[in-house]
Wavefront OBJ file of the C-alpha trace (Angstrom):
o trace
v 0.000 0.000 0.000
v 1.170 3.507 -0.739
v -0.885 6.612 0.002
v -0.749 9.778 -2.120
v -1.983 13.334 -1.541
v -2.614 15.607 -4.525
v -0.676 13.135 -6.695
v 2.398 13.216 -4.446
v 3.653 10.219 -2.470
v 3.149 10.554 1.295
v 6.432 9.412 2.839
v 5.957 6.548 5.301
v 2.232 6.132 4.516
v 2.295 2.471 3.491
v -0.347 0.772 5.633
v -4.042 -0.003 5.293
v -4.710 3.047 7.473
v -3.514 6.611 6.960
v -3.469 8.866 10.019
v -2.581 12.491 9.434
v -1.229 14.766 12.170
v -3.039 17.661 10.444
v -6.538 17.882 8.934
v -7.083 15.890 5.733
v -7.347 18.479 2.964
v -6.700 17.437 -0.618
v -7.197 14.630 -3.108
v -6.071 11.256 -1.714
v -5.604 7.902 -3.435
v -3.898 4.580 -2.685
v -1.922 2.133 -4.794
v -2.185 -1.417 -3.449
v 0.339 -4.038 -4.570
v -0.562 -7.750 -4.517
v 1.966 -10.422 -3.580
v 2.383 -11.230 -7.294
v 3.334 -7.591 -8.014
v 0.059 -6.544 -9.651
v -1.013 -3.040 -8.634
v -4.436 -1.461 -8.256
v -5.014 2.256 -7.844
v -8.105 3.679 -6.161
v -9.978 6.644 -7.563
v -9.001 9.912 -5.856
v -11.154 11.073 -2.956
v -11.214 14.811 -2.251
v -11.497 15.669 1.432
v -11.785 19.023 3.190
v -11.682 18.632 6.966
v -11.248 20.974 9.894
v -10.529 18.218 12.452
v -7.195 18.412 14.281
v -6.388 14.777 13.493
v -7.871 12.688 10.707
v -7.645 9.164 9.335
v -8.746 7.024 6.372
v -8.943 3.269 5.840
v -8.797 1.059 2.773
v -11.400 -1.700 3.118
v -11.584 -5.005 1.254
v -13.812 -5.255 -1.782
v -16.731 -5.853 -1.828
v -17.484 -3.503 1.035
v -20.688 -3.821 2.998
v -23.108 -0.907 2.691
v -22.223 1.910 5.122
v -18.559 0.944 5.507
l 1 2 3 4 5 6 7 8 9 10 11 12 13 14 15 16 17 18 19 20 21 22 23 24 25 26 27 28 29 30 31 32 33 34 35 36 37 38 39 40 41 42 43 44 45 46 47 48 49 50 51 52 53 54 55 56 57 58 59 60 61 62 63 64 65 66 67
C-alpha cells in the first residue's frame, strides 16, 4: 500500500490506514500491490476537513453498505 496526496507520495504512509497529524485536505488515493506484483489504484477522494487529526482506511472489496 502507498498513500498519495494531490498526486504526491506521502512518505511513510504504506499501511491499510492513513493517520494524518493535520486535517485531511486534498485529493487522496492509494496504490495497493498484490503479492504477485500486480497493482491497483483507487480513484481519488477529495477531502476538506477541519478536524485536528484525521484518518482514512482502505477496506476489502466488496465492502458492505455503510462501511
